[in-house]
N, C-alpha and C positions, 0 to 999 in steps of 0.2 A: 279737117279744118280748112284745107284749101277749097274743098267743094262748097262749103258754106261761107267762104270769104271772111274768115276770122281775121280782123285787121292786125291783131297782135301776134299772129303766127310768125311774122318776120323777126320779131323780138326773140321768140323762143328758138327759132332757127339760128339766129346770130349767137345767142347764149350757148346753144349746143355746140356750135362751131368753135366758139372760144374755148369751151371745156375740152374739146378734142384737139385744140392747138391749131385749128384750121383758120388762121387769122385772115387769109385772103378771102375766104367765103364770108366771114363775119363782116369784114370791112367793105365788101362789095355791096352791101345793103345799107351803108352808112347814110346815104342821102334819104332813102326811104324811111329809115329809122328816125332821122332828124325831123322829117315831116310829121311822123306819128307823134314824136315828142312834143310838138307844138300844141297838140290837142289831148295829150295824156292827162289823165285825172290827177289833180294835185295831191290826193291822198296816197298816190303811188310815187310821188316825186323822188323820194330818196332812193328807191329801187331804180328808178329811171336814171338818176345821176350816177349810180354805180355802174350801170351798163355803159353809159357814156364814158366813164373813167376807164373801164376795162377796154373798150374799143380804142380810146385814145392811147392807152399804154401799148396795146397791140400794134397800133399804127406807128408809134415812135414819133409822130408828128408833134413838134414842139408847140405849135399853136393850139392844136386840139388838147394837148396835155395841159397847157396853161389855162385854157377855158374850163376844162374839167376840174382842175385844182381850185380855181376861183369859185366855181359853182358849189363845190363840196365844202369849202372853208367854213361857212356858217353852221355846219351840222356835225362837226368832228366829235362832239360829245354824245352823239346819238347812234342808233342802229338803223340800218335800212330794213324796214319792216313793211310788208305789203298786206293790206286788208286786215289789220288788227292781229296779225300773226299767222296768216295763211302761208307766208313765206318770210323767212328771216335771212337776209342777204349780207351778213357780216357787219361788224362795227364799221362806222364811217371812217375811222382812223386807218383802216386797212387800205383804202383807196389812194390817198396821197402817197402812202408807202409804195404801192404798186407803181404809181407814176414816177416816183423817185427811182425805183429799180429799173424801170424802162429807160430812164435818162442816165443810168449808171451812176447815180448819186448814192453810193453805197452807205455812207455814214447816215444820211437822212433816212434811207430805206430801212436800215437796221433799227434805228430809233422808232420809226413808224410801225414796223412789224412787231417790235417789243410792246408798243402801246396796244396794238391789235390783240396780241396774245393776252395781255393783262385784262383788256375789256372782255374778251371771250371767257377767260377764267372766272372773272367776277360773275358772269351770267351762267357759268357752268355749261357753256356751249362748246362741248368737246370738238365737234367737227371744225369749228372756226379756230379754236386754239391750236389744234393739230395743223391746220393749214397755215396759220400764222407762223408756227415753228418751222414748218417746211420752207416757207418763203424766207424766214430768217436765216435758215441754213444756207439757202441758195445765195442770199446776199453776202453772208460771211465768206462763202466759197468764192464768190465773184470778186469780192474786195481784195482778197489775197494779202491781207496785212498780217502782222505778227499775231499768232494765236488763232487766226481765222479758220484755218483748216481743222484744227483740233475742236474748235467750237462748232463748226459745221458738222463734224463727225458725231459729236456729242448730241447735238440737236436731232440729227437723223436717227440716232439710236432711240431717242425718246419718241420721235414720230412713229418709228416702226413698232414700238411697244404700245403706244396709245391709239394708233389708227384703227386697229381691229376691235378694240374694246367697245362695249355697248354702254 
């Protein structure tokens, strides 16, 4: 892809870096990704917004997180779908929850990941419901309130059972 100068390669590399937890690599391309976003096809807008939200959450930058949250707000009842179903990138309610978790707003993150889990269950999208439960467990564990450790453990057991199922 580099040899033929595919312009979206940087997006794929940033997404792969985010998946690996290599936030510095993903964020190092933020300026180039922003420039690409200004010419990104509108039919891919929701997937684009999810990438921006994920980069913002990884950065922890309050301004980037606020911009991402505002951009996503009109679409919370939708799913990020690319090209009529070529790629389905989670329900949009997942992304504000991710931003809340990055800001350590655990109560809001928990409510958001619960909404993401419900949206995924309604669509029978097991990969996204499993991920929502995992994020929900992380938020409970991080909040450290009464009953949170037990709820996190329960959720992790469900994730462990559901993740390998087809």
